N, C-alpha and C positions, 0 to 999 in steps of 0.2 A: 795265104798270109792273113792272119786275123789281126785286125787293128781295132783297139778299144780307145775311145776318147772318154776320159773320166769326167771332165767338167767343161763341156763345150759351150755352155750358154753365154758366158761373158764374151768369148771371142766371136761367137756367131749366134746372136739371138734371133736370127732369121733373115738377116740381110746379106749374108754371104752363102757360100756353098761348100759342102764337103766332097764335091764330085772329084776333085783332084786326088783325094785319098782313095776314093772308090775305084779308081783306075789301077791302084797299086795293091788292092786286096779287099777282103770282106770287112766292112766297117760297121761298128756299133757305136753310137754316140749317146752318151748320157749327159744331160744338162748339168747335173751335180752328182757327186758321189761322196758320201761320208767315208772317212778313212777306214772305218771298220768294215765297210762293204767292198773294199778294193779287191781283196783276194777272191771273194765269191764271184764278182763280176768279171774279173780278168784272169781267171784260173787257166784259160786256154789261150790267152793272148800272146802273140809273138811280138807285137808292137803295142806300146802304151803311150798315149799322148795325154799330158797333164799340164795344167796351168798352175793351180795352187794346191791340188791334192797331194799331200806328202807321200813319198815312197821311201820309208825307212827300212832299216836292215831286215827286220823280221818279215816285212811285207815282200821285199824284193826276193828274199830267199824262198818264200813260199810260191812264187810265180815261176815254176820250173820251165815253162815254155818261152819265157821272155828273152828276147834277143836285143831289143831296142827300146829306149825311152826317149821320146821327143818332148822337151819342155816347151810349152807354148808361151814363152816369155823369155826375157833376158836373164833374170836371176834364176839360179838353179840350186839354191840352198835347201830346197825341199827334197832333194834326192840324196840318198846315202851313196856318194860317189865311190867310196872305198869298197863297199860291198859290190857295187856294179862292176868295178874294175876286176875285182876278185873273180866274179862269175862270168867275165867276158861280155858284159852287156854294154853296148854303145849308148852313150848319153849325148844328146845334142841340145842346143838352145837356139834362140833367135837373137843374135847379137846387135843388130841394127835395123830397126824398123820404125821407131816412133820418135826420133830426135826432134823433128820439126813440130810434131803434135805436142810433145811434152814442153818444148820451149815455148810454144804458143800459149799453153795454159799458164806456164810460169809468168809470162808477161801479163796475161789476163789477170792473174791474182795480184801482181804488182800494181796494175792500174786500178783494180778494185780497192786496194789499200790506199791508193792516192786519192780516189774520187768517190768511193762508196756508191757506185752507180746503182746497185741493187736497192740499197736503202733509200736513195733519193727517188728512184722509180716508184717504190712502194709508197713513199710519202705523197707523191703527186697523185697516184691513184686513190689514196685515202682522202684526198681533198685538201691537203695542206697547202698546196700552191693556190688553189681556188680561193681559200680563205685568207691567204697572205695579204698584208697591206703593201707589200713590196713586189716589184716585178721579178726579183731574183732572191733566192735564199739558199742556204746550205745548212745542213744539220751536223756537219763534222768539219774539222780542218781539212783543207785541200793541199796537195803537194805537187809541185812541178818537178819533173825529173831532170831537166836540163841543169847541168853542173853538179849533180849529185854523184856519189860513188857507189857502184855495185861491187860487192865482193862475192866471187864465185868459188865455192869450196868443192873441188872436183871438176877438172877441166877436160872432160872427154867430149864426145860428140854433142851431147845435150848442153853441157856447160858452155862450150864454145858458141853454140847457136844462140843461147840466151844472152851471152855477152855481146854478140854481134848485133842483136836487136836492141839491146840496152844502149850500146854505143850509138846506134842510129837515132835513139831518143835523146842523145846529148849527154849520156853518162860516161864517166871515167870507169875503168874496170881494173880491179885487183883480182888475181887468180891464184889459188893454192892447189898444187898437185904434186904428185911424187916425182914426176919428171918434167923438167922445164924444156919442152921441145916444141918447135914450130909456133913461136909466139905470134899473135895476130899482128897484122901490118899497121893497124891504126895506132897513132902515137899515144893516145890516152889509155895506155895499158902498162901494168907492172905485175911481175910475180911477187907474191907475198906469202908469209906463213899464215896459217889459220888464225893465230892469235893477232897478227897484224891486221888481218881483214876484219876481225870482230871489233877491234878498236877504232878502225878508220872508216868503215863502210857505213853508208846510210841505209843500204839494203844488203842483206846477206842471203844468198841463195845456195841451197845444198844440192849437189849433183854427184855425190860419191856413192860407191857401193857400200852395202852393209857387211862389215867384216868384224873380226874380233877387235881390231884396232879402232874402227870407227863407231862401233856400238856405243851409244851414250856420248857421242862427240860433243853435242850441245847440252851442257849441264849447267848447274848453278854458277860454278866458277867462271865458265866461259861466257854465259849470259851477262855476268857482271862486267865483262869487258866492253859490252856493246853500248853505244850512245843512247841516251834516253829517248831520242826521237827516231830511232832506227826500226827497221822492219826485218823479220825473219821469214823466209819462204822455204818450204820443203816439198819438193815434188819427186823426191828420190826414194827413201825408205824411212818408215816411221821410227825404226829402232835407232836412227841416228840421234834422236832427241830424247832426253829424259823428260817425259811429259809433265810430271808434277813440277819440275823445276821451271819449265817454260810457263805453265799456268801461273805459278807464283810470280814470275817476272812480269807477266802481263797484268795480273791483278794488282800488283804493287806499283805499276807504272814504270818499271825499270826499262822496258822497251815500249815502243808506241803501238806495235801490232804484229801479228803473225798470220800467215796464210799457208795452209797445209792441205795437200792432196793425199797424204799418206799418214797412217797412224800405226802404232805398234801392234795393235790387234784390229783386224778387219773382218767383219764389221766390228766397230768398237763397242765395248760394254757401256751401259748407261752411266757408269760411274767414272768413265774416263775424264780426268780433270779438265781437259781442254774443251770438252763439250760445253762447259759452263764458264770458261775463262773470258775475261774482257778482251775486246778488240781482236778476236780470233776468228778468222774465216776458215772453214773446213769444207772441202769438196770430197766426194766419195770415190777416190782413187780412179779418176776418169781421164787423167792426162793422156794416157795411152790409147783411149778408146774411140778416136775418130774412125769413121769407116775406112778412110784411106790407110791409116796406120794398121788397122786390123786386117785389111786385105793384103797389105805387104807381109804381115806376120803369117797369114795363112799360106801365101805363096812360098815363103821361105821354109815353112814347116813341111810343105809338100816336097820342095826341092831337097831338103835335108833327108827325108825318108827315101826319095828316089835315088839320091846319091849313095846312101847306105846299101840299098838293094843292089846297086850296080857294082858294089865293092870299092867305092871311093867316097867314104863318108866325109861330110863337111860340117863345120861348126861343132866339132866334138869338144866336150868340156872334160 
């Protein structure tokens, strides 16, 4: 069984092990693979593991030995599923591994919007506190979350965990999802539409998948519904946001700030308007990347392949 890992570096930059896969076959790991090199590198592969390297129809058809594609992530829009099904190739993903880590970064971004810890740390190290005439100072407005409202768009595992932590900080929660099932037990919770959330929430946090319906979900007309002092957080998918519209809203003061761990193009081109927008915090798609979450992802990927080889595939998409 020949196993090829197309882009293993982000999952395992050296602090994890591929040994679990080596027990299942012969493994070749590439840190990165440009799309045009996939066929050459994987021509004899029976198993392909990919995180972000796309496997489109022409590529999949050219890999005549391929029996299995393991996506090293939750999202699997990089795979041409129709062609995979046609050719009898099993495709699996990792459905639940990073909810706590993503929720943790979401709250970290929220707290950064409230207190600008990084900016104040830099100010202190630049000598501004030492030169200050006062024993305390701050360079931006500060916000207390007690009594504020969090709006969660997409109420799966991650959205629920974010809401739980926010509630512990004293926030009320509004949630929008396609199915109103298993509402949280705390009383400061209500179901709402996306539009109702945008109008009422002090903080809007996006946790929905990127689909044809959700692409561009946050655009100029929806941003216009938000309160001037509100924040937008996106740790889900960059394509949920029309980036120029968000940049315009930030630069014009229509909302108070945004914090994003994802962008529509990753890495972003230098002309992405959000890179130069006011009051916009951007982190490099790292919410998923705690060692604990990556270790869970690795274990599940190993289990997925072992289950396939035993004739009982799991997490099939």
